[in-house]
C-alpha atoms as a printed R data frame, in Angstrom:
    type eleno elety resid chain resno       x      y      z
1   ATOM     1    CA   MET     A     1 -20.128 23.087 14.575
2   ATOM     2    CA   SER     A     2 -23.674 21.659 15.066
3   ATOM     3    CA   CYS     A     3 -27.174 22.689 14.247
4   ATOM     4    CA   LEU     A     4 -30.574 21.604 15.364
5   ATOM     5    CA   VAL     A     5 -33.069 21.536 12.704
6   ATOM     6    CA   GLU     A     6 -36.711 21.257 13.801
7   ATOM     7    CA   PHE     A     7 -39.480 19.630 11.637
8   ATOM     8    CA   PRO     A     8 -43.047 19.062 13.080
9   ATOM     9    CA   HIS     A     9 -43.310 15.889 15.090
10  ATOM    10    CA   SER     A    10 -39.572 15.076 14.696
11  ATOM    11    CA   TYR     A    11 -36.094 16.205 15.139
12  ATOM    12    CA   ALA     A    12 -33.102 16.454 12.864
13  ATOM    13    CA   PHE     A    13 -29.414 17.064 14.041
14  ATOM    14    CA   SER     A    14 -26.889 18.323 11.626
15  ATOM    15    CA   LEU     A    15 -23.216 18.043 12.217
16  ATOM    16    CA   LEU     A    16 -21.908 20.726  9.840
17  ATOM    17    CA   SER     A    17 -18.773 20.378  7.747
18  ATOM    18    CA   PHE     A    18 -15.319 19.867  9.217
19  ATOM    19    CA   LYS     A    19 -11.838 19.400  8.113
20  ATOM    20    CA   ASN     A    20 -10.181 16.152  8.882
21  ATOM    21    CA   ASN     A    21  -6.307 16.935  8.723
22  ATOM    22    CA   GLY     A    22  -5.370 14.500  5.942
23  ATOM    23    CA   GLN     A    23  -7.714 11.616  6.941
24  ATOM    24    CA   LEU     A    24 -10.569 12.720  4.918
25  ATOM    25    CA   ARG     A    25  -9.491 10.555  2.100
26  ATOM    26    CA   ASP     A    26 -10.345  7.626  4.242
27  ATOM    27    CA   SER     A    27 -13.942  6.385  3.282
28  ATOM    28    CA   VAL     A    28 -16.781  6.288  5.819
29  ATOM    29    CA   LEU     A    29 -18.275  3.242  3.904
30  ATOM    30    CA   PRO     A    30 -16.654  0.503  6.125
31  ATOM    31    CA   ILE     A    31 -17.624  2.160  9.225
32  ATOM    32    CA   LEU     A    32 -21.310  2.684  8.008
33  ATOM    33    CA   GLU     A    33 -21.391 -1.040  6.723
34  ATOM    34    CA   GLU     A    34 -20.132 -2.326 10.234
35  ATOM    35    CA   GLN     A    35 -22.806 -0.121 11.966
36  ATOM    36    CA   SER     A    36 -25.473 -1.521  9.569
37  ATOM    37    CA   GLN     A    37 -24.625 -5.104 10.475
38  ATOM    38    CA   THR     A    38 -25.219 -4.616 14.175
39  ATOM    39    CA   PRO     A    39 -28.825 -4.712 15.226
40  ATOM    40    CA   SER     A    40 -29.755 -2.496 18.201
41  ATOM    41    CA   THR     A    41 -32.137 -2.956 21.066
42  ATOM    42    CA   ARG     A    42 -33.475  0.470 22.438
43  ATOM    43    CA   PHE     A    43 -34.350  1.230 26.048
44  ATOM    44    CA   ASP     A    44 -38.082  0.574 25.270
45  ATOM    45    CA   GLY     A    45 -37.243 -2.996 24.224
46  ATOM    46    CA   ARG     A    46 -37.823 -2.356 20.473
47  ATOM    47    CA   THR     A    47 -35.120 -3.611 18.112
48  ATOM    48    CA   THR     A    48 -33.792 -1.702 14.955
49  ATOM    49    CA   SER     A    49 -32.066 -2.688 11.884
50  ATOM    50    CA   SER     A    50 -29.979 -0.551  9.548
51  ATOM    51    CA   THR     A    51 -29.287 -0.515  5.706
52  ATOM    52    CA   VAL     A    52 -26.341  1.684  3.961
53  ATOM    53    CA   ARG     A    53 -26.255  2.627  0.449
54  ATOM    54    CA   PRO     A    54 -24.386  4.989 -1.775
55  ATOM    55    CA   LEU     A    55 -26.077  8.381 -2.990
56  ATOM    56    CA   ASP     A    56 -25.240  9.852 -6.240
57  ATOM    57    CA   ASN     A    57 -24.777 13.591 -6.960
58  ATOM    58    CA   LEU     A    58 -23.947 14.286 -3.300
59  ATOM    59    CA   GLY     A    59 -20.329 15.741 -3.231
60  ATOM    60    CA   ASP     A    60 -17.389 13.454 -3.745
61  ATOM    61    CA   GLU     A    61 -18.804 10.700 -1.503
62  ATOM    62    CA   GLY     A    62 -22.386 10.308 -0.379
63  ATOM    63    CA   TYR     A    63 -23.758  7.621  1.775
64  ATOM    64    CA   GLU     A    64 -26.993  7.113  3.544
65  ATOM    65    CA   LEU     A    65 -27.567  4.830  6.634
66  ATOM    66    CA   VAL     A    66 -31.294  4.314  7.517
67  ATOM    67    CA   THR     A    67 -32.390  2.733 10.763
68  ATOM    68    CA   ARG     A    68 -35.705  1.347 11.144
69  ATOM    69    CA   PHE     A    69 -37.801 -0.354 13.813
70  ATOM    70    CA   ASP     A    70 -38.099 -3.905 13.099
71  ATOM    71    CA   ASP     A    71 -41.867 -4.241 14.402
72  ATOM    72    CA   THR     A    72 -43.152 -1.341 12.217
73  ATOM    73    CA   ASN     A    73 -40.558 -0.717  9.628
74  ATOM    74    CA   GLU     A    74 -40.869  3.099 10.694
75  ATOM    75    CA   ILE     A    75 -37.832  5.094 10.097
76  ATOM    76    CA   HIS     A    76 -35.994  5.781 13.418
77  ATOM    77    CA   GLU     A    77 -32.933  7.795 12.178
78  ATOM    78    CA   ILE     A    78 -31.443  8.767  8.937
79  ATOM    79    CA   VAL     A    79 -27.662  9.600  8.624
80  ATOM    80    CA   VAL     A    80 -26.280 11.066  5.578
81  ATOM    81    CA   TRP     A    81 -22.552 11.510  4.958
82  ATOM    82    CA   SER     A    82 -20.986 13.343  2.144
83  ATOM    83    CA   ARG     A    83 -17.538 14.695  1.301
84  ATOM    84    CA   THR     A    84 -16.692 18.005 -0.766
85  ATOM    85    CA   GLY     A    85 -13.264 19.218 -1.225
86  ATOM    86    CA   PRO     A    86 -11.423 19.199  2.091
87  ATOM    87    CA   TYR     A    87 -14.594 18.856  4.189
88  ATOM    88    CA   ARG     A    88 -16.965 16.156  5.253
89  ATOM    89    CA   VAL     A    89 -20.650 16.881  6.049
90  ATOM    90    CA   ARG     A    90 -22.882 14.507  8.251
91  ATOM    91    CA   VAL     A    91 -26.597 15.073  8.827
92  ATOM    92    CA   SER     A    92 -28.574 12.846 11.261
93  ATOM    93    CA   GLY     A    93 -31.922 12.792 12.913
94  ATOM    94    CA   ARG     A    94 -35.562 11.746 12.684
95  ATOM    95    CA   PHE     A    95 -36.269 13.423  9.517
96  ATOM    96    CA   PRO     A    96 -39.794 13.326  8.023
97  ATOM    97    CA   ASP     A    97 -38.588 11.135  5.155
98  ATOM    98    CA   GLN     A    98 -35.171 10.285  3.262
99  ATOM    99    CA   GLY     A    99 -35.705 13.124  0.540
100 ATOM   100    CA   VAL     A   100 -35.530 15.697  3.416
101 ATOM   101    CA   ALA     A   101 -32.309 14.286  4.871
102 ATOM   102    CA   ARG     A   102 -30.672 14.229  1.381
103 ATOM   103    CA   SER     A   103 -31.921 17.796  0.804
104 ATOM   104    CA   VAL     A   104 -30.379 19.112  4.036
105 ATOM   105    CA   ALA     A   105 -27.112 17.279  3.244
106 ATOM   106    CA   ARG     A   106 -26.998 18.713 -0.327
107 ATOM   107    CA   LEU     A   107 -27.618 22.281  1.170
108 ATOM   108    CA   TRP     A   108 -24.483 21.952  3.371
109 ATOM   109    CA   VAL     A   109 -22.474 20.533  0.522
110 ATOM   110    CA   LYS     A   110 -23.304 23.342 -1.650
111 ATOM   111    CA   THR     A   111 -22.180 25.843  1.012
112 ATOM   112    CA   GLN     A   112 -18.647 24.391  1.294
113 ATOM   113    CA   PRO     A   113 -15.531 26.191 -0.347
114 ATOM   114    CA   ALA     A   114 -13.819 24.080 -2.892
115 ATOM   115    CA   GLN     A   115 -10.496 24.495 -1.019
């Protein structure tokens, strides 16, 4: 299930919780670290770099991947992953700042059943 979250002058896309049939125990950290090590060139020629870091108090597993434009250091996209019980939540998009992205992820985490 997905949800488009709109902010002035930006967009945010939320992929709501989903069950992962026994593979949820696998951490997303190796995938995020691999993604962060791969610089990207956009269609307009601008390059981006990404950083990943763990987030506390965001379910059983919280990580944030922030992609910035190399020339301006402006945030291009924020992706926040979290796991809670049998569900994993991912929110991504051009949030106004990292705090908003984390708040959206925390909101989804709070709505998930424990089992």
